N, C-alpha and C positions, 0 to 999 in steps of 0.2 A: 504494500500500500504506500502510495506517494504522499509525503507530507508537503503541502503546497500552500503558498501565499499568492493570491491573485489580486492585483491592484487594478481597479477599473474606474474609468471616468472619461472626461472630455480629453481632447488633444492637449490642452494646457495642463490638465491634471496629470496626464501620462508623462509629459515632458518633465514636470516637477518630480514625479516618482523616479524617473531615470536618473535625475540629478542627485536625489537623496540616496538611492541605492548605491550609487558610485562611491559614496562616502562611508557606507556602513559595511561591517564585516558580518556576513550572513553565514550561519552554519551550513556546511556543504551537504547535509542531509535534507535541507529544505529546498524545494523546487520553487522558482520564482517565475511569475508570468505577469505581463502588463497588457491590459486589454482596453481599447478605447470603446466607450459606451456613452453616447450622448444622453443627457437627462431627459430630453424631450420625449424619448420613447417611453420612459417610465411615467412621465406626467400624462401621457396619452393612454396609459394602461396597456401598452403593447408587450409582446414577449421579450424576455431578456435573452439576448444572444451574446455570449462571451467568446466568440470566435471558435477556436478548436479546444477551448478549455473544458475539461471534464470536472464537474463538481462532485467530489467524493466526501465521505465523512471527515477525512483529514484535510479538507481544503478550507482555508480561511480567506474571506474576501475583504479587501480594504477599499472603501469608497468614500466619497464626500458625504458630509452630514446630510445634505439634501436628498441624496439617493440611497443611502445605506438602509433606511428603514423599509423602503419599498422593496429593495433587493432581498432583504432578510425575510419579508413576508412571502414573497413569491418563490424563493428558492429553498426556504426552510433550512438555512444553514447559518453558520456563525459569520456575522459581518461586523468588522471593526470600523466605526465611523471616524473620519478625520475631522476632529472638532475645530471649529473656528475659534481661535483664542482672542477674546475681546481685548486683552492688553496689547496684543500686536496690532490690532485695528486702531487702537488709541495712539500707538506710537506712529503709525502711518499718518493718522490725522494731524498729529502734532507737527509734522513736516509741511502741512498745507499752509497756503498764504491766507492770512486773515481776510474775511469778507467773501471767500470763495463759497459757492453753493455746491455742496456735495450730497449725492444720493446713495444711501446704502440699501441694497436690495438683497434680502436673505430669505431662504425657504422657511416659512412658518414662524421664524423667531425674530424678535426685536432685541437689540442690546440695551440693557438697563441703564448703563452709565454714560451712554453716548450723548444724550441731550444735555446733561449737566456739564460734561467735558466741553461740548461745543460752545456753551455760554462762556466758559472760562477763557477759551481761545478766540472768542468772537468769530466763530465759524457758523455758517448757515448749513446745517445738516438736516436732511430729511431721511426717515427710515420707512421702508416699504417691505411687506412680506407677501408671499404668494403660496398657493398650494396646487394650482393647476396651471396648465400651459396658457389658457385664456387669460388668467389673472396676471401673469407676468407681462403679457402683451398689453393688457389694459394699463399696467403701471407705466410702461414706456410711452404709451399714448399720452398719458398725463404729463410725463416728464418732457416730452418733445415740445410741449407748449410753454415750458419754462426754460429759463436760462440756467443750464446745468454745466458746471465746470468739470466734474468728474463723477464717474459711476464706480462704486466699490461693490463687488458681488462675486457670485460663483462663476464657473466657467460658462454656463449658458447665458447668464446675465451679461457677462463681458462680451459674448458673441453678438447678442442683440444690440448692445451699446455700439459696437463697431458698425453694425448695419445702419444705425441711426446717426452715425458720425460723431459719436460722443467718446471722450477719453474714458478709459476704464482701468481698474486695478483689481488683480486677482485676490480674493479673500484668503485663500489657503497659503500657509507659509511652510518652509522647509521644516521648522521645528515641530509643527503640528503633525505633518506627515511622518516625520521620524518617530514621534511618540506612538503613532498608530502602528507602524511597522514593528517596533520593539514590543508592543502589547501582543501583536499577533505571534511573534516569536515565542513569547512566554507561554501563550496558549498551546502552541505546538510542542514545546518542551515538556509541559505537563502531560499532554496527550501521548507523546512518545514514551515517557516514563511509565505511564499506565499500560501502554501496549507492550512494553518490555516486560513488566511484571506479569501481565496476562500470558504472554508467550512463555515466560519462565515457568509459571505455574502449569501451563499446558504441557510443556516439555517434561517437567518433573513428574507430573501425574501420569504422563504417557509412558515414561521409561521405568517408573516405579513398579515393582513386582507386587505391591500391595494395592488394594482397591482404595480409591480416594473419592469421597463424597463431600460436597459442600452444601450446607443447608442454611436457610435464612433464619431470622428471629422467630418466625412462625413454624420452624422445623420443616419447611418445604424444601425439597431437593432442588438446587439450582444448577448443579453440574455433577457429572460423574466421569471417571476415566474408563478405558476399555476393560480393565480388570474387573470393575464392579459389574459390568454387563455379563462377563463370564461367570463370576461368582454367584450372582443372583439369578442368572438365566433369563434376564429381561433386557430388552433393548433400551438405549438411551432415551428414545422418544417416550417409552412407557414409564421410565423412572423419573425424568425431570418433571417437576410439578407435583409428584407424589409427596405425601406427608410421611416423614421418617417415623412418625408415631405408629405407622402401620406395622413396623417390626420391633421398634424399641419404645417402651412406655415413656410417657411424657416426663415423669418424675426423674428418670435417669438422664434424659436429655437436658432438662432444665436445672438439674442440681449444680450448685456452685463449684468453683475450683477449676484448676487448669489440668490438662492432660490426664483425664480420667479414663479408666478401662471399663468397657461395657461388653458383656457377653450376650448374644442374641441369636435367634434362629430364623433362617429363611429357607423354605422348602426342605425342611428336615436336615439342613446343614447348619452346623454350629460355627459361628464366627466370633472373633474377638476384635473390638474396635477401640482405638484410642481417640477420644474426643478432645479437641482443642478449640477454645473460643477464638474468634477473629475480631480484632478491634480496629476501628478507624477513628483517629483523633480521640482516643479514650472511650469511644462509644462502641458497644458491642453490636456487630452487624450480622452475626451468625456463628456457625461452627464448622470445623473440618473434621471429618471422620476418616481415619486410616484403618482399613479393614483387612483382616487376614483370616483364612480358613484355619480353624483350630487343628484339624488333622494334618494340614501341611506344616504348621508350626511344629507339631510333634515329630513329624518325619525329619524336618530340618534339625531339630534338637538331637534326635538319634544319630543323624549323620555327623553332626558336629562332635558329639560325644565319642563316636567310634573313631573319628580322626584324632581327637585329643588322646584317647586311650591307646592308640597305636604307638609303638616305640618311636620316639621322636628321633629325628636325624640332626639334632642340635645338642651340642654339649652344654649342660647346664652349670657345671661346677668349675670352680677355680681353686687355685692353691690356698686362697684365703678361707675356703670352706673346710679345709683339713685342719681340725682342731687338736691342739696338744702342745705343751711346752717342752716335752722331753727331748733330750739331745738326740736320741735314736731317730725320732720322727723328723726332727728338723734337718738332720743329715740327709735323710731320704728325700725330703722336699727340695733341698738345695741341689741334689743330684738330678732329680726329676726336672727341675727348672733348666739345668744345663742341657738335658736330653731334648727339651722342647725346641731348642734352637737347631736341632739336627733333623734329618729326614730318615735316618737309619732305623731299622726295625728295633723294637723294644720288647723285651720279655719281662713281665712283672710277675714276681712270685711271692706268694704269701698265703697264709691259711684263709679259709673261708671267713668272710666278715671283716677282713682287715681294711677294706676300702680300695681294692685294686681298680675298679671302674672309676672311682673318684679320682685317683691319680691319672688314669688314662684320659678322662675328660679334661682335667686341669692341664695336662701336657698339650692336648689339642688346642685348648683356648689360649695357651701361651705361645703357640707356634704361629708361623706365617700362613698356616692353612685354616686359621680360625673362622674365616668367612665361609668356608666350604663345609660339606656334610661331615658329621661324626656318626658313623654307623656301628652299632654294637650288636653282637650276637653271642648268645651263650651256646656253645657247641654241645653241651650236655643236655640242654633243655629241648632241643629239636630232634625228633626221630631221625634215625640214620637215613631212611629212605627219602626224607625231605631236605636234608642238609645240602645235597648236591644242587638241587634246583634253587634253593634259597641263596646259596653263595654265588652260583654262576649264572642263574637264570635259564630260560628255555625259549625256544622258538615256537611259533604257532603250530599246533598239531604235533608237537614233539612226543606226546604220550597221551593216553586216554585220560580225559579230565583236565587237560592243559587249558589254561585261560586263553580265550580267543585273542589273537594278536601277540601272544607270547608275554614274557615278563622279564624285566631287568633283574639281574642278580645284585646282591649286596655289594660285590666288588665294583660293579659298574656304577651303582648309586653313590658309592664313596669316592668317585673320580675327583681328583684335586683335593680330597680331604683325608680323613683318617678312618680306618676300619679297626674295630677292637674285637678280637676273638677271645672271649672269656672261656675258661676251662678247656683250653686247646688240647689238653691231655686226653680229652674224651673224643677227639676227632678221629674217625675211622682211618685206617692205613691207606685205603685207596684215595681218599680225599686229601690225605697228607701229601701225596705225590702231586696232585693237581694244584694244591696250594704252593708247593715248592716251585712249580712251573710259573705260577703267577708272580712270585717274588723274583724269580730269575729273569723271566722274559717281559714282565710288566704288561701282560696281555691275558685276556680270558676268552674262552669259547663257550657259548651257551649250549645247553643240551639240545641236540637236534640241529645245531648250527653247522655251517661249513666255512665260516670265516672267523678270524680272531678280532677282538676288540681291544685296542690299546687302553690301558688305565694308568693313571698317575696317582698312586695312593701311598699313604704311610701305614704300615701294619704294626699295630700294638697288640701283643698277645698276653694272656695271663694264665697262670696255672696255680692250683692250690695244692700241688704236690711236687716233689722234686722230679723234674723232667729227666734228669740224668739217670735216675733210677728206672724210669720208663724206657729210656733208650737201652739200658742194660737188659731190661726184661723183653726187649724187642717189640714193645707195644707203641713205640714212638720212633720215627725215622731219625737216625743220627744226623743225616745231611740237613734235614729240616730244622733240627734242634740248633745247629750252628748257624743256620740262615736267619732264624728269628731271634737268636740270642746274641745279636751284635752289641746291643746295649742291655744291661741287666739291672733290674731294680728289685730289691728284696725288701718287702715291708715286714717289719717285726710284729709279732703278735702282741696283743694288749697286755698279756701277763709279763712281757719283758719291758714294758714301758708304763708301769702302773701310775707314774706321776701324771699321765694324761687323763686318768679316770676322773679326777676332781674337776678339771676344766670342761670335759665333755659333759659331766653331770650338771655342772652349773649352767652350761649352755642350754641343755634340754629341760632344765627346771626353771628357766627364766620367768615363767608365768607366776612363780611363787616368790617374787623378790622380797616381799615383806616377811616371809617365813623361812628364808634361806638360812638365816643365822641359827634357827632352831633345827632345821632339817639337815643341813650339810654335815655337821660333825657326827650326827647319829647314823647317817646312811653311808658316809664315806668309810667309816671304820669297818662296816660290814662288807662293802664292795671291795675294799682293798684286800680282803682275805680270800676273795673268790678268784678262781683261775680263768674264767671266761673262755671256755673252749670255742664259743661262737664269736669271740672277739668284739669289735665295736658294734656290729649288728646286734649281737646279743645284749650288750649293755644298753643300747637304745630301746630294745624290746622290754627289758627289765624296768627301765625308767618310765616307759609309757604305761606299763601295768601298775607300777607304783603310784603314778599320778591318779589313775582310775580308782585304785583301792582307797586312796586317801580322800577322795571326794566326799564331802559331807561329814568327815570325821573331825573331832576336836583333837588337834594335834598336840602331842607331847612326846617326850623321848621314848616312852614305852610303846605308844601307838605306832610311832614312826618305825621302830625296830621290827614290830610285828608285821607292819605293812610291807617292809622291805623283805622280810623273811618269806612272806607269801609271794612277792614279786619274783624272788629267786626260784621258788618252787611253787607254781601257781596252785596246784591241787594237793593239799596236805592230807594224804590218805595212805593206807597201806600199799596201795598200788603205785604211789608216787611220793615216797617219803622224802623229807628234806635232807639235803646234803649236810654232812658234818664238815662245815667249811674250815674248821680249824684243824681237821685231821691231816696228819702227814703220812698216814699209812697207805694212802692210794697215790699212785703216780697219775700223770695227766691222762694217759691212754685209758686207765681204769675208770677215772672220773667221767671221761667222755662216754665210755661204754655204758656206765651206770645211767647217765642222763638219757642216752638213746633208748635203753631198755625201759626206763621209767616212762618216757614219752610214748613209746609203743604200747605199753600196758595201759596207760591212761586212755588212749584213743582206740583201744581194742584192735590193735594191729594196723590201723589205717595210717599208711606211710605219709600221705599228703598232709594230714593234720599233725602228725608227729613232727614232720619237717618244719611246718609253720611254727609249732610250739618251740622248737629248738632254734629257730631263726636261720635255717639253712635251706638250700634248694633241695627238691626231691631227688635230683640226680646225685647231689653230694651225699644224701642219706643212703641211697642205694650203694654208692661206692664204699662208704664207711661200713655198711653191713657186709658187703662182699669181703672187705679186709678182715 
C-alpha cells in the first residue's frame, strides 16, 4: 500500500506547492503528487477529477481552505486544509499605501481583526464572502462599479480579478502550506506505525505454533490466526464475531490480573489458554488468548524430557568441582591439568566411586576441545551385542531392526572432541582390536559400510581394576593397553585420603549451616572410622540418607550418632547387621564381601537393588561376585 500526499488546487496553488516542497525534506516512503483542480468545478457541484491519482486509505489530500471541505465530503477521505493565516494578511496590508481601497474576498469566512486594523492604518478595506460560483461573480459585479486598488483572495478570486483588470494578491503563503504538509506527514507517520504493528502482529500470529485469538471488551472475537481454525475446526468467517463466552465462562474471562491460565473444551478437545489484557493509553480494549492443545503440550513435554534424560554430549564438571584438600588428591588434579593440554590418550585408574568420569570431564573442559562433544560410554553397562553398533554405528539395512537411514557411532559423534570409555576392562576382545585400529588409523567403519570415516578424537579410558593384571590373564590386549596408557592417572581411594571426608561432608550438608557446629564433630568421628569401599559415591549416598533420616528430628549428639549409624547400615536387622566399624579383625576385601552379602540378603537376591544400595553399577557387582 502506497503512503501518499496529494496537493490539489489552482495553477497558482500548485506553483506554490512546488516551491514549498523544494525546501522540505520528505521521507522517501511517502509518494508525492501535485494535481491542478480549479475550484469552480467544486462550486458547481461537479465530479472531482484528480488526474491519474488513485485515492486509497493511505492517501492524504492537501487543498485550500475553500475547497478542502467539499473534497472531504465527496471523496470521504482525510483532507488537510491550508489555512489562511490572518496575521500574514495583516502584514501584507501593513505594506499598503494609506487611502488605498482594498477588497478581501474569502470563501465563507470574514477576518475578525481586519476592520479594526484598517482604521489604525487609515486603509479602506472591504470584506466579501461567497459560497457559490454565482455569489463570487455577483461580488465582482459590485466591485467593478467601485474604484478598487487591489483584490486579496484565493486562486479563483485572483483569476476573476485579472479578467476584470484588477490587481490581485494570493491569500495563501508558503508558511501556511508548509504547516499543512508537515501535518499530513505526521498523519502518515502514525498510520505507518499502526500498519507496522498490525503487520507484526499478523506475522507473529501466523508463524506462531500456538493459536492466537483477540477479543474485545464484550468478549467478541475480533481476529484469529490459522492455528485457531485448525484447533477449533471452524473457519475464520465463522469464528470472528462469535462471543468467546460460548467456550469459556464469563467469570474466567472477566477476572482481574495479567497472564492468567484458562482450561476449556471445544468439540471434546481440551485446550489451555493464557489470557493477557490489551491496553491502549491505560484503557483496556480487550484481551489476547494464546491457545494450545493440552495433548500436544504433553507430547512436547515427553519429548523434551526424553532428550534431557539422554546422556548429554556436554561435559558438565570442572576441576573446581573435585573437592578435597588432601595432598594425594591435589597431586592428581595438578597432573590431570597438565594432561588436559595434550591430545594423547589417557588411562584413568581407580576403584569404583573415586570420580574417574569427573576427572575425564574436567580434562575435556580444560582442553582446547572444550567446545566440541564429550561422549561417555560405560563398556560394562551395554550388552556385548550392542556395543559394536553403539561405538561404530551402522548403515541403512545393515541388520534386521536397523534404524532407517543408519546411525552414527559414538566415535563419529565425538569428532573434534573427547570420547570417554569407562570400565574399558569389560570391552570384548574383538572390539578391542577395532578400537586399536581407531586409535592407530584415526578412522572408523560402520557396520555394513564399505568406506572409512576419518575422526579426530581424544580417547580417555578408565578402569576400576589393574589392567596389567588383565593383560597377564589375556583378557585385555597388550598392544591396546600400551596404546591407551600413554598418559596414566591413578586416583587414590577415599580411605587413603581421609582428610577429604570432612570437606566433602561439609559441602553436601551445606543446607544445614546453622546446625553444622553440632552435626560435624558427631558425624565426622564416625565417618573417619569407616573404610568406604564405595569411595566418594558411597559417602555421598550415606550423607543423603543421613539428611533424610534427620528430617523432623530434634537434633542432639545422641540422635545424630544414631542417624549416622542407620545411614551407614540402612536396615538394622539380622539380615543386614551393622558393621563393627572399629574392628580391625577384617581386612578391606572381607568388609566389602560382608557388605555385598548383606545387601543381597536385604533385597532377596535382587542384584539391581543391591547394587543401588551399595552405590555401584550392576556390572561392577557382577564382577565382584565372579571374583
